[in-house]
C-alpha positions as CSV (number, residue, x, y, z in Angstrom):
1,X,-70.3,51.8,-7.0
2,X,-67.5,49.9,-5.2
3,X,-65.9,51.6,-2.3
4,X,-62.5,50.3,-1.0
5,X,-62.6,49.0,2.6
6,X,-59.5,50.1,4.5
7,X,-60.2,47.7,7.3
8,X,-60.2,44.4,5.5
9,X,-58.0,43.2,2.7
10,X,-60.1,41.8,-0.1
11,X,-58.3,40.1,-3.0
12,X,-60.6,41.5,-5.7
13,X,-59.6,45.0,-4.6
14,X,-56.0,44.2,-5.3
15,X,-56.4,42.6,-8.8
16,X,-56.8,44.5,-12.0
17,X,-58.6,41.7,-13.8
18,X,-60.9,38.8,-12.9
19,X,-58.1,36.4,-11.9
20,X,-59.3,36.5,-8.3
21,X,-62.2,34.3,-9.4
22,X,-59.8,31.3,-9.9
23,X,-57.0,32.3,-7.6
24,X,-57.6,29.5,-5.1
25,X,-57.6,26.9,-7.8
26,X,-54.2,28.1,-9.0
27,X,-52.8,27.3,-5.6
28,X,-53.6,23.6,-6.2
29,X,-50.6,21.5,-7.3
30,X,-52.3,20.3,-10.4
31,X,-49.2,20.7,-12.6
32,X,-47.2,18.3,-10.3
33,X,-50.1,15.8,-10.4
34,X,-50.2,15.9,-14.2
35,X,-46.5,15.2,-14.4
36,X,-46.9,12.2,-12.1
37,X,-49.8,10.8,-14.1
38,X,-47.8,11.2,-17.3
39,X,-44.8,9.4,-15.7
40,X,-47.1,6.5,-14.7
41,X,-48.7,6.5,-18.1
42,X,-45.3,6.4,-19.8
43,X,-44.1,3.5,-17.6
44,X,-47.2,1.6,-18.6
45,X,-46.7,2.5,-22.3
46,X,-43.0,1.3,-22.2
47,X,-43.9,-2.0,-20.6
48,X,-46.6,-2.6,-23.2
49,X,-44.8,-1.5,-26.3
50,X,-46.6,1.8,-26.7
51,X,-45.1,5.2,-27.5
52,X,-44.3,7.5,-24.6
53,X,-46.0,10.9,-24.5
54,X,-44.2,14.1,-23.5
55,X,-47.0,16.7,-23.6
56,X,-46.5,20.2,-22.2
57,X,-49.0,21.2,-19.5
58,X,-48.5,24.6,-17.9
59,X,-51.0,24.9,-15.0
60,X,-50.1,28.5,-14.4
61,X,-50.7,29.6,-18.0
62,X,-54.0,31.6,-18.0
63,X,-54.1,32.6,-21.6
64,X,-57.3,31.9,-23.4
65,X,-56.8,29.4,-26.2
66,X,-59.5,29.3,-28.9
67,X,-59.8,26.3,-31.2
68,X,-59.2,27.1,-34.8
69,X,-62.3,26.8,-37.1
70,X,-62.0,25.2,-40.5
71,X,-61.9,27.7,-43.2
72,X,-61.6,30.7,-40.9
73,X,-57.9,31.4,-41.8
74,X,-56.9,30.7,-38.2
75,X,-55.5,27.3,-38.8
């Protein structure tokens, strides 16, 4: 049984789910990095006659996305 500690502040004690397991990773500026990489990629694409990409990447979106299986009615 888990007993709350009133002396120390533990992040898992303050979360209702298991998001504390990846909390530190969410602090990383990965979303900004992805945008910069996409901008460099699009510059290269433009200079070489390739189509630009404008993909959406939300680093803070923690929803689980399951791939659709063929014939399962999910696609």
